C-alpha positions as CSV (number, residue, x, y, z in Angstrom):
1,M,2.5,-7.3,84.1
2,N,5.5,-6.6,82.0
3,L,5.4,-4.4,78.9
4,K,6.1,-7.3,76.5
5,F,3.1,-9.2,77.8
6,N,0.9,-6.1,77.6
7,L,1.9,-5.4,74.0
8,K,1.4,-9.0,73.1
9,L,-2.1,-9.0,74.6
10,R,-3.0,-5.8,72.7
11,L,-1.8,-7.2,69.4
12,Y,-3.8,-10.4,69.9
13,L,-6.9,-8.5,70.9
14,S,-6.6,-6.0,68.0
15,G,-6.0,-8.9,65.6
16,F,-9.0,-10.8,66.9
17,I,-11.3,-7.7,66.7
18,R,-10.2,-7.0,63.1
19,I,-10.8,-10.6,62.0
20,V,-14.3,-10.6,63.6
21,L,-15.1,-7.2,62.0
22,G,-14.0,-8.6,58.6
23,L,-16.1,-11.7,59.0
24,L,-19.1,-9.6,60.1
25,A,-18.6,-7.4,57.0
26,L,-18.8,-10.5,54.8
27,A,-21.8,-11.9,56.7
28,Y,-23.7,-8.6,56.7
29,P,-22.6,-6.7,53.6
30,V,-25.6,-4.3,53.5
31,E,-24.9,-3.2,57.1
32,A,-21.2,-2.9,56.2
33,L,-22.1,-0.7,53.3
34,M,-24.3,1.4,55.6
35,D,-21.4,1.9,58.0
36,L,-19.1,2.7,55.1
37,A,-21.7,5.2,53.8
38,L,-21.7,7.1,57.1
39,I,-17.9,7.1,57.5
40,W,-17.3,8.1,53.9
41,G,-19.9,10.8,54.0
42,L,-18.2,12.3,57.1
43,A,-14.8,12.0,55.5
44,V,-15.9,13.7,52.3
45,C,-17.4,16.6,54.4
46,V,-14.1,17.0,56.3
47,S,-12.3,17.0,53.0
48,G,-14.6,19.8,51.7
49,V,-14.1,21.9,54.9
50,N,-10.3,21.5,54.6
51,Y,-10.4,22.7,51.0
52,I,-12.6,25.7,51.9
53,L,-10.4,26.6,54.9
54,A,-7.3,26.5,52.6
55,C,-8.9,29.3,50.5
56,F,-8.7,31.6,53.5
57,N,-5.0,30.7,54.3
58,K,-3.0,33.9,53.6
59,N,0.2,31.9,53.3
60,L,-1.2,29.7,50.5
61,S,-0.2,31.1,47.2
62,C,0.1,28.8,44.2
63,E,-0.3,29.7,40.6
64,A,-1.0,26.1,39.7
65,C,-3.9,25.7,42.1
66,P,-6.0,28.9,42.4
67,K,-8.0,29.5,45.6
68,F,-11.3,29.4,43.7
69,F,-10.4,25.9,42.4
70,L,-10.0,24.8,46.0
71,F,-13.3,26.5,47.0
72,I,-15.3,24.9,44.2
73,S,-13.8,21.5,45.1
74,G,-14.6,22.0,48.7
75,L,-18.2,22.9,47.9
76,I,-18.6,19.8,45.8
77,D,-17.2,17.7,48.6
78,L,-19.5,19.2,51.1
79,F,-22.5,18.7,48.9
80,L,-21.7,15.1,48.1
81,G,-20.9,14.4,51.8
82,G,-24.1,15.9,52.9
83,V,-26.1,13.9,50.4
84,M,-24.3,10.7,51.5
85,I,-25.0,11.3,55.2
86,S,-28.7,12.4,54.8
87,R,-29.5,9.3,52.6
88,L,-27.6,6.4,54.2
89,G,-29.7,3.7,52.7
90,L,-29.5,5.1,49.2
91,T,-25.8,5.9,49.7
92,A,-25.1,2.3,50.8
93,F,-26.7,1.1,47.6
94,M,-25.0,3.8,45.5
95,I,-21.5,3.8,47.0
96,P,-19.9,2.7,43.8
97,V,-21.7,5.5,41.9
98,F,-20.7,8.1,44.4
99,A,-17.2,6.7,44.5
100,A,-17.1,6.9,40.7
101,A,-18.3,10.5,40.7
102,W,-15.9,11.6,43.4
103,L,-13.0,9.8,41.8
104,G,-13.9,11.1,38.3
105,L,-14.0,14.7,39.6
106,E,-10.7,14.3,41.5
107,G,-9.2,12.8,38.4
108,L,-10.4,15.7,36.2
109,F,-9.0,18.2,38.7
110,R,-5.6,16.3,38.7
111,V,-5.5,16.4,34.9
112,V,-6.1,20.1,34.9
113,L,-3.6,20.6,37.7
114,A,-1.0,18.6,35.8
115,F,-1.1,20.9,32.8
116,R,-0.7,23.9,35.1
117,L,2.3,22.3,36.7
118,I,4.2,21.8,33.4
119,K,6.3,24.9,33.9
120,I,6.6,24.5,37.7
121,I,7.8,20.9,38.3
122,N,9.6,18.4,36.1
123,K,7.5,15.3,36.9
124,W,4.1,16.9,36.2
125,W,3.3,13.8,34.2
126,L,3.0,11.8,37.4
127,V,0.1,14.0,38.4
128,L,-1.4,13.6,34.9
129,L,-1.1,9.8,35.1
130,S,-2.8,9.7,38.5
131,G,-5.6,11.8,37.2
132,I,-6.1,9.5,34.2
133,A,-6.0,6.5,36.4
134,L,-8.7,8.0,38.6
135,I,-10.9,8.7,35.6
136,L,-10.5,5.2,34.3
137,L,-11.3,3.7,37.7
138,A,-14.4,6.0,37.9
139,A,-15.6,4.7,34.5
140,L,-15.2,1.1,35.6
141,M,-17.3,1.8,38.8
142,F,-20.0,3.5,36.7
143,A,-20.2,0.5,34.5
144,S,-21.2,-2.0,37.3
145,P,-22.3,-0.3,40.5
146,I,-23.8,-3.4,42.2
147,V,-20.8,-5.5,41.6
148,G,-18.7,-2.6,42.7
149,G,-20.5,-2.5,46.0
150,V,-19.8,-6.2,46.5
151,Y,-16.1,-5.6,45.6
152,I,-15.9,-2.7,48.1
153,V,-17.2,-4.8,51.0
154,T,-15.0,-7.8,50.0
155,I,-11.9,-5.6,49.9
156,I,-12.6,-4.0,53.2
157,A,-13.3,-7.4,54.8
158,G,-10.2,-8.9,53.3
159,V,-8.1,-6.0,54.5
160,L,-9.5,-6.4,58.0
161,I,-9.0,-10.1,58.1
162,A,-5.5,-10.0,56.7
163,S,-4.4,-7.2,59.1
164,G,-5.9,-9.1,62.0
165,I,-3.9,-12.2,61.0
166,F,-0.7,-10.1,60.8
167,L,-1.3,-8.5,64.2
168,I,-1.7,-11.9,65.8
169,G,1.5,-13.0,64.0
170,E,3.3,-10.0,65.4
171,G,2.0,-11.0,68.9
172,R,3.4,-14.5,68.4
173,L,6.8,-13.0,67.4
174,L,6.9,-11.3,70.8
175,A,6.6,-14.8,72.4
176,A,10.0,-15.8,71.0
């Protein structure tokens, strides 16, 4: 087998698998949310560990982001991630609420960080805008958590299906 055929086969297979996973997510939204709950809980825990480990980095010294700020953020992430993993059924139902809480805290931290960066960088306002955007997104998700869960599954399924179609299209390009 030549390399071109091998790559084409992998692209077709990967595209097909993504399309099937996207369709399964649409067909079984509760199970998709359960899987998302586990993956997201693990990701939030890893984020918390990274923040806490950064506190012990001797080379890290930034006036705009004190180490206790990272430590508190890491503890919050570990707590939220632990709750998410230990209560997968509840988390699957409450993913939009957890997402809103996490995004709201992250937005608040970014707003605080932006004001600390005023004297350090010129484009501090970009950090401020991203913080405000996260807070607004959190408010929208708090307003309608059930619809937010449906949106989350639909978005994930759409991304999987679209990326699968694109991978198959890339495989067809190799045929030319």
